[in-house]
Structures are given as C-alpha cells and as structure tokens.
Steps between C-alpha positions, in 0.01 A plus 500: 500500500786733583658446158171568323454829685858601422449419132175696499667805655791490255259467207290793621808717540626406155164582343479832685833637378364661178266710713793661680724533194391857421763775494315812617330567833167585335500178300591307814207651690271420207624141491444467874144630465431254220644211699284593799193521277570157352552348843176659621314356200640156569404511866152635427435238233622217718294606799193557281537147367521363853197703606295387202587138563406524864173682422405241239581211732296654780206567270505142368506369856215732600291389201560137591391558858192708420359431152202730565725807512686437176363813326601734785842337535561525124417874497729564798775293338485686170500838676796395712695370200438826312633703790804275537577519128468879503803518731715326240366724224566816702855384563544431128384854418741643757781295345425648156489851646839453669659388173424828324 
C-alpha cells in the first residue's frame, strides 16, 4: 500500500509540472487559478456522484418498504437529484469563467 501511494504521489507531481512551468508571475497566478478551478470541479463532481448514488439507493429502499408512497418518493427523489446536479453545473460554469 505504501508503494502504491508513493507511486501515486510521484505521478501526480509529474503531471502537475506543466501547470507551474510558466515564466511570468501573472501567468503563474492564472495557472494556479485554473488548477484550483479544475480541482474544485473534480471534487464537486465526485461528491455529487456520491450524493446521487446515496439518494437513489435510499429512494429505492423507501419504495420497497412502502409501495403506497412511490409517487411521493419519486417526486422527492427527482427534485433532490436536480438540486444535486445543479451544484456540479454551477461549478462547471465557474470553471469556464475562471479560464477566461
């Protein structure tokens, strides 16, 4: 496990070197902002995926336990999934704004 983590860290550092290869201070600050925006998009997308999976699993379990409330559970599920997905879309828009 220790070797895998070390290899992962070395790989991440090697892939990150082009970001910091700029020559001027303004370009370096711009590259740092872009890197932060990309990391934020990755985190937001990953957490949105986890949230959607958990919401769907809970809704399926609730429908199995109470078949009479399927319509209400489905509406709440769809509303929740829309709100979760909007976080990822807002982060994507922010990432595009930062790039310009």
